[in-house]
VOBAMI-11083 format. One record per residue (C-alpha): x, y, z. Coordinates in steps of 0.25 Angstrom, whole numbers, always signed. Example, Ala and Ser with C-alpha at 12.3 -4.5 7.8 and 13.67 -1.06 7.14 Angstrom:
<site><u>+49</u><v>-18</v><w>+31</w></site>
<site><u>+55</u><v>-4</v><w>+29</w></site>
//
This chain:
<site><u>+592</u><v>+686</v><w>+555</w></site>
<site><u>+578</u><v>+680</v><w>+553</w></site>
<site><u>+568</u><v>+677</v><w>+564</w></site>
<site><u>+574</u><v>+669</v><w>+575</w></site>
<site><u>+589</u><v>+672</v><w>+570</w></site>
<site><u>+587</u><v>+664</v><w>+557</w></site>
<site><u>+599</u><v>+670</v><w>+548</w></site>
<site><u>+594</u><v>+676</v><w>+535</w></site>
<site><u>+601</u><v>+680</v><w>+522</w></site>
<site><u>+602</u><v>+694</v><w>+520</w></site>
<site><u>+595</u><v>+701</v><w>+509</w></site>
<site><u>+603</u><v>+700</v><w>+497</w></site>
<site><u>+610</u><v>+687</v><w>+501</w></site>
<site><u>+614</u><v>+676</v><w>+492</w></site>
<site><u>+610</u><v>+662</v><w>+495</w></site>
<site><u>+617</u><v>+652</v><w>+486</w></site>
<site><u>+609</u><v>+640</v><w>+482</w></site>
<site><u>+617</u><v>+627</v><w>+477</w></site>
<site><u>+614</u><v>+621</v><w>+463</w></site>
<site><u>+603</u><v>+611</v><w>+462</w></site>
<site><u>+614</u><v>+600</v><w>+459</w></site>
<site><u>+621</u><v>+603</v><w>+473</w></site>
<site><u>+615</u><v>+592</v><w>+482</w></site>
<site><u>+627</u><v>+587</v><w>+490</w></site>
<site><u>+639</u><v>+593</v><w>+498</w></site>
<site><u>+649</u><v>+599</v><w>+498</w></site>
<site><u>+644</u><v>+614</v><w>+496</w></site>
<site><u>+630</u><v>+620</v><w>+495</w></site>
<site><u>+620</u><v>+610</v><w>+490</w></site>
<site><u>+606</u><v>+605</v><w>+491</w></site>
<site><u>+601</u><v>+595</v><w>+501</w></site>
<site><u>+588</u><v>+595</v><w>+493</w></site>
<site><u>+589</u><v>+602</v><w>+480</w></site>
<site><u>+577</u><v>+610</v><w>+475</w></site>
<site><u>+569</u><v>+603</v><w>+464</w></site>
<site><u>+573</u><v>+614</v><w>+454</w></site>
<site><u>+581</u><v>+627</v><w>+452</w></site>
<site><u>+574</u><v>+638</v><w>+461</w></site>
<site><u>+566</u><v>+627</v><w>+468</w></site>
<site><u>+569</u><v>+633</v><w>+482</w></site>
<site><u>+559</u><v>+634</v><w>+493</w></site>
<site><u>+552</u><v>+647</v><w>+497</w></site>
<site><u>+559</u><v>+656</v><w>+508</w></site>
<site><u>+546</u><v>+654</v><w>+516</w></site>
<site><u>+549</u><v>+639</v><w>+517</w></site>
<site><u>+563</u><v>+642</v><w>+522</w></site>
<site><u>+557</u><v>+651</v><w>+533</w></site>
<site><u>+547</u><v>+640</v><w>+537</w></site>
<site><u>+558</u><v>+630</v><w>+538</w></site>
<site><u>+566</u><v>+639</v><w>+547</w></site>
<site><u>+554</u><v>+642</v><w>+556</w></site>
<site><u>+550</u><v>+627</v><w>+557</w></site>
<site><u>+565</u><v>+624</v><w>+560</w></site>
<site><u>+565</u><v>+634</v><w>+571</w></site>
<site><u>+552</u><v>+629</v><w>+578</w></site>
<site><u>+557</u><v>+615</v><w>+577</w></site>
<site><u>+571</u><v>+620</v><w>+584</w></site>
<site><u>+563</u><v>+628</v><w>+595</w></site>
<site><u>+554</u><v>+615</v><w>+597</w></site>
<site><u>+566</u><v>+607</v><w>+598</w></site>
<site><u>+573</u><v>+615</v><w>+608</w></site>
<site><u>+560</u><v>+616</v><w>+616</w></site>
<site><u>+560</u><v>+601</v><w>+617</w></site>
<site><u>+575</u><v>+601</v><w>+619</w></site>
<site><u>+575</u><v>+591</v><w>+608</w></site>
<site><u>+589</u><v>+596</v><w>+602</w></site>
<site><u>+592</u><v>+608</v><w>+611</w></site>
<site><u>+591</u><v>+623</v><w>+607</w></site>
<site><u>+590</u><v>+627</v><w>+593</w></site>
<site><u>+603</u><v>+630</v><w>+586</w></site>
<site><u>+608</u><v>+645</v><w>+587</w></site>
<site><u>+615</u><v>+653</v><w>+576</w></site>
//
């Protein structure tokens, strides 16, 4: 687990990535495909997204806007 119980892949894990032309269900697909092969975002950007989302969930819970943040 990462900070605040964010699940992390273990060292040596494999994360499958769909082909660039897979943009509709069923199955694994891109909602917004990368512009080119190997055009994925840096891992620091993913971490930043997670941290921002956690802050937003905590703020919403404090304001009781949408109840407590989801567990698990």
